[in-house]
N, C-alpha and C positions, 0 to 999 in steps of 0.2 A: 504494500500500500504506500503510494508516494504522493508528492505534492501535486503533480499533474493530474493524477487520478481523482484526488479529492476536489481539485479545482473544477474538473470536468463535471463531477457529480453535482456540486453545488450550483454551477452555472446552468446546467441542463434542467435541474429542478426549478430554478428561478424563471427560466424563459419557456420551458416546456417543449423544447425543440433542439435536436442536435445541430441542425443547420444554423439556427440563431445563435446557439452557444459557440459554434465554431467562428462565426462572424465576430462575436464579442471578444473571443480569446485570440483572434488573429491567427488561427490555424486552419488546416483543411478539415472538412467534415469527417473523413475516415479516421483521422487522429483522435477526435473526440469519441467516436464510436468505439475505437479500439481501447481507449482508457476505460470507458464504461464497461465494456465486455470483460476486460481483464480484471477489473475490480469485482464484478459479479462472480467470475470464476474463483477469485481468491476467497471471497466470503461465503461462496457456496449457495447463494440465494439470488433471486431476481430483485433488482433494485428499482426497476421501472416497469410500468405497464405501457406497452406500445400500442397505440390506437391511431385511427385516422385523424383524430383531433390533436394528437401530439403525445408527449411522454409525461406520465404522472408517476409520482413515487409510490411504490408499494409500502405497506407498513414497515417492512425491514428497511426499505430505502429512506423512509422518514427518520428512523432512528439514526442511521448512519449519517445522513445529511446534516442532522442537527449537531452531531458530534464533530463532523467535518468542518462546519462553519466555525465552531469554537476553536478548533485546532488551527485553522487558517488565520483566524483573528489573532491568536496568540503568536503565531509566527510573524504576522505583520507587525505586531507590537514589538517583538524582539528585534526585528530588522530596524524599526524606527529608533529604538533605544541604543543600538550599537553603531549607528552611523557616525561618521567623523564629526568632530566638534562636540565632544562629550561634555564640554562645559555648559552648553546650552541644554535647556530642558526639552526633551523630545519624547514622542510616543503618541499613542492613540488612547483616548479616554472616552468612554461612553457614559453619559449622564442621563438618568431617568428624571423626567419632570412631570409633576402632577398636571393633568390636563388643564386645570383651572389656573395654573401659573405660567403657562407657555407664553402668552402674549405679553405679560408684564416682565418676565425674567429672562426669556431667551435672548432678546436683542442686546441688553447690556452685558450679559454673560459672554455671548459670542464676541462682542466688541472687545471686552477686557482680555479674554484669553488670546484672541488674535493679536492684540497690541503687545501684550507682555510676553507671550510664549508662542511665537510664530512657528516653532518646531513641533507644536502639539496639534494633533489631528483630533478635533472635537466632534463627537457624535451625540446627538440629542434624540432621545426616544420619549414619547409621552403616552400616558395611560392613567387609569385610576390607581389609587393607592394599592389595592390588593394585587393587581397585575404587576405593579412596579416592585413590590416586595418579593413576589415570586421570581421576577427576573433577577433581582439581586441575589436571591438564594441560589438560582441556577447559574449565576455568573454571566448572564447576558448583559448586565450593566455593571459598571465599576462602582457607582455610587448613585443614590437616588433621593429625591425628596419624598418623604412620607409624612403622615400626620398622626398625632396622638400615639406615638410609639416610643417606648423607653429602650435603653440599651439592654442587650441580652448577651449571653456568652459568645454568640456567633456574630452579632451585629453591634457596631459602635455608632452611637447616635449623638448628633450635635443639635440641640434645639435652636431654631432660628427666629421664630416669631409666633405670636398669637394673633389670630385673624378672626374677626366676627363673621357670622353668617348673615347674608342679606336676603330679603324677600324681593322678588321681582315680578312685575305684572306687565301687561301690554302697554304700548306707548300711550300716554295720556290718561292712564288709569287713575281713578279718583282714590287718593290715599286717605288714611284716617285723619282725624283732627290734628292740626299742627304738623302733619307729615310724619307722625309717629306710627311705626309699623309694629304692631304686637302680633304674637302668634294667634291670639283669638281673632283678630281682624283678618289676618291672612287666611286662616283655615275656614273662613266663610266662603272662600272661592274654591273651585275645583283646583287640584294641585297636579303639577307635572313633576314627578319625583324620580330620583335614581332607583334602580332596581333594588329589591330587598337583599340585604347582606352586604351591600356596598357601604364603605366607611362613612360617607356623608349621610346615607340613608339611616344608619344607626344613630347618628346625632339627631337627625330630624325625628326619628321615632321616639327617642328619649325625651325630647322637648314636648312632643304630642302627648306622651304618657304623663308628663308632669302636669299638664293643664287639663288632662282628662278629655281630650277631643279626638274623635276619629273622623277625619275629613273625607270628602269625596276625592278619589284619585282618578284624574282624567287619563293619565298615562304613566307608565314607568319605562325608563330607558337607561342604557349604559353610556349615552353620549351627551356630554354637556352642551355641545353645539345644537343637538336636536332639542334638548330641553329649552334652550333660549329661543330657538326658532318657533317651537310650539307656543311658547308664551307670547312671543311677538305677534303671532297670528291670531291670538285671542282664545287659545285652547285652555287657558288656566293660568295660575300663578306657579312660581317655583321658589325653592330655597337653595341658594348657591353661595360659595365662598366669595368674599369681596373682590379678590383679585380677578376673578373670572367674569364679573358683571359690572364693575364700577364704570368702565369706559362706555358700556352700552347705556347705562343710566345717564351718564354725563352728556352723551350725544343724542339722547332722546329715542334710541332704538328700543329701550325698555324703560319702565317706571320702577321705582323702588328705593330701598335703602336698608340700613341695619335693622335687625329684628331685636325686639325687647320683650320682657315678661314671658318667658325667661330669656336672659342673655345667653347666647350659645356661641362658643368660639372653638376653633381647632388650633392645635399647636403644630406648625410645620417644622419638620426636622430634616437634617441631612444624614443619611445612613450609609455606612460602608461596612463591608465584611471585615471581621477581625482575622488576625493570623496571616502569616506569610509576609513576604517583602512588599512594601508599598512603594511603587516606582515614583520617582520625583514628579513625573507628569501628573499622577493622581493627586499627590499632595498639593501641587500648584493649582490644579483645577478645583479641588475641594476648597482651598482658601479663597479662590475667586467666587465660588458659589456663596460662601459665607459673606464675603465682602459685598457682593452685589445685592443680596437680599437685605442686609442691614442698611445699605445706602438707600434702598428703596423705602425702607421704613422711616429712616431719619428725614428724608426729603418729603415725606407724605405721598410719594408716588404709589405706595401700596396702601390703599385706603383702609382705615380703621385697624391697621396692624400695629402691634406693639412688640418691641424687641423682647425676645424670650429671656434675656438675661436681666431684664428690668422687672421690678415688682408689678403685679397686676393691679 
């Protein structure tokens, strides 16, 4: 099993065609077919289903392709770290971002890393907290933002900030007196909520239990973008983190603001796996994540957020 075989496996699985893979890899088609065939002979099972529509991974192929991606990524990282000019910080770093933080955090983070560490290849992946934690456990991300998580024997956590939950409604929606948004007021509307079991949904359910209300749920979804679109089109109200909706409210795409009675917030943290060598590139990017989030809090760019190292 060699580098060319693994590269062929991953590329064909991505594009679904030997011809397209050969074009991307700048080799002739028979070479890609030969690599796949020799790999299948070595492992003793078929890795692809060959159909008129293209090539799709078999269950065995999915297992091997997943491991191959990680192996190729580690080789790419090693190559980046051992290039000449060892004095400069180099390497590839994959950061997981909570979906609600992408718009506010990604631009300053990319700018800062690119300016201070041009030798670092930055990769950003976004998802909900549960998926991000699984990716960290599996090694698919080097570090990730999570919320309401404490350090464990396997994960090191740095608290970054506390952030209030906001209620959002359609553009021009009539708010309560003096613009105060209470849970009791919001729950009179149909709600568009995250799916059950999602971390944000747990916070919402805890607040609803505290006030003894069971609202009408118009829809449940695992997409924050879809939540906002459904609310904007008048399908109900929703509850979301401030970072994900403040700009929409400021520009009039949505109505809303911080929720009270009870006040509910989440603690956003930066999580890394414990153990093993921490490459300089990871240390550098982790410091930039901390610096960028704290600057957003200090300047007020992250609405209703409070630094985690300050008293509530």
